[in-house]
N, C-alpha and C positions, 0 to 999 in steps of 0.2 A: 514581969512581961518576960516572953522567951527570949532567948537571944537566935537569931536567925542565923546566927555562922558560928552557933556553937560547935555542930559536926566537923569545920573545919580546923579548928583550935588545939583538937586533939593530937597532934602527931607531934614531930621534935621542931615542922616549923609551921609556924601561925598560917595559913594560907586566907585565914579571914581575912588581914586586909586586901589583899587583890580583891576577892569579891566585893566588900565595903568600898571600893574607890569604882569599881565598876556599875556599883546599884548608883553612888552619888551624882554620875556621870550621866545614868540615866535619867536620874528624877532633875537634874540642869537642862538636861536636853527638853524634860515634860515641860518643863516651867518657862521657858524660853518665848511658848506662846501659851498667852491669858485665856482664861476662859474655857468652853465645854472642846474636848477634840475626839474624834473618830479616829484609832489606831486601825491600818490596814497592815498585814503582816505577812511576809513572806513566811510562807508555813514551816519551813527549814530552820528558820531562827526562833520559832515560839519554844522549842525542847531546851535552847540553849538562852533564853531567858528567865526561864523558870528555874536554872538554876543560879540566878541573879535577884531575882524578885518576885514576889509573890504578887496574884492578879488585884489584892487589896493594895496593892500600891501604887497600881496604875490609875485607882478609882479616887485615892487619895489627891492624886494630881490631876483632876477634872479629866481621866479617859472617861465618855459616856459609853463607849462600846467597844469590840474588838473584832477584827474578822480577818481571815484568810485571805489570801488573792488568788481569785480563782477564775481561769481562762473560759471565755465564752459562758459565764452566769449572767442568769437572766435577773437577778436581785439585786437590789440597791443596798448601798452603804449606807446612804443619806437618807433619811425617811423625809418624800415630798411633803406631806402632809403636817409635819409638826410646826408649829406658830414657834417653837422654841429652837433655831438650827444650831449646830455644832459653831464653833468660831474655826476650829481648824481640820484640817484633815492630813493625816500623818500619816506617809507609808514609809515603812521601814525595810529592807530588800539587802541581801547581799548583791554583789555587784556581778552578776551573772545575765548574761545578753537575752537569756531565752525569757529573766523572769521582766524584762523592758517591754517584751510584748504584752505582758498581764496588764503590768502598771498602764502604759499606754492607754490599753480596751477600758479600764476602768476610769481613766480620767473622761474618755470622751462619751464614755456610759452614764457617768456624774455631770458634764461639763454644764448641763443649763440650768440646774439646780445649784450648783457652786456659784454661777455668774449671779444668778437669781437673789441669791440670799447672802452674796459678798462673803463665801465662805475662803480662807486661803487653804494652798495647799503646800506642804513642805515634803522632801523625798531626805531620808535620810540613807545613807549606806553604811553596812556592817561587814567588815571593821573598816574598811578605806574608801574612797568615793574612785569611781573609775571612770577616765575619761573615754574607755569606750562605749560605755553605758551611757554617758553623757552623749555622744555622738549618735548612739543610737536612738535615743529620746528624741533628739533633734529631726534624724531622719523619721520618725513615726509622728512628728509635727505636735508633740506634745510639752518640749521641755518649756517653753514660756508659759506655761502654766504653773508652775510651781514658784510659790514666792522665797523658799528655801530650797539648797541642796547642798548638803554637808555630809558628813559622815560620825559615825557614830564608833570611836575607837576600841575595839574590844580585843586587843593584842594577844589576850592568854586568858584562862578561866581555872579555876579552880574547880575541879570535878568530885575530889573528894580530898580528906584531909593528907594524903599524900600524893596526891594526882594533878599536876598542872596539866594542860591540852589546850594548843592553841585551835585546836577545831579545824582545821585547813585540809581537809579533803582531796584537794585537789592536786596540794602539794607534790606530789611525785610526777602525776603526767604536766605538771607546768615546768617542773626542771627537766625531765628526760625524754617530755616527748614534744614541748613547743618551745623548749631553749628560753623559759621565761624566769628569771632568778627572782624576780619577786616575792617567792616564799623563803628566800636568803634575806633579803631587806626585812621581809614582816617577825623572822624571826630573831633577828637583831633588835627589832623593835622589843618585842617579846623578853627577851634579855635586859635591855634597858629597864623595860617595868619593873622584873623581878629586882634587879640591882637597888631598884630606887626605895623599894620596900624593904629588902634584907639587906644590903650592904653588895662590897665588892664581892660576884666569885671569882675564886681566886685562880681556878683552872676549868676552862669550858675545853671539851672534849669532843671532836666532830669525825663522823668516818666517811669516807666515800669520795669520788671528786671533786664533790660541789665545798667540801669542807675543806677543803686548800683556802 
């Protein structure tokens, strides 16, 4: 059997441990919900998660199908004619306010079949749960539709045998335009994750006014 982390173990530090940890947490998330599942993804996350798990892993953990979030789409994620409906509809999204509009539209569109077939809805934020997004869902009137609202912590990703990344594209704007220090908190959390696997880093360097 091929080792899915082989390419990450060729450097001086084996980053495969970080990927394996993220993979195990993903399997735990899926296995929390017994029965068939339909996964609905924030499209930006698909590429990131492809670095953690292949499609077959989702199938092994009862993911019946996977879909992208699309605003103003007339198609349904849940087949209305099936005699064997999924037990769970799971949304996996970034904590971005604009994506909440898409999720709300999707929940409203599927509301009738969700109620009729007793399907449970779950929402997972990656990499952290956002109070502002939860507030937005409440304003849109769909927050109460979710049985679970939680987070899947993905503090840092192994992109190659010698590259780790937080994949935090808005960090610069958050710090310098919005005066939001959240990226510093999440950078600290990522460092803790690294040190948990490889031991205490003796010296950490930072540049700029936010490094003080």
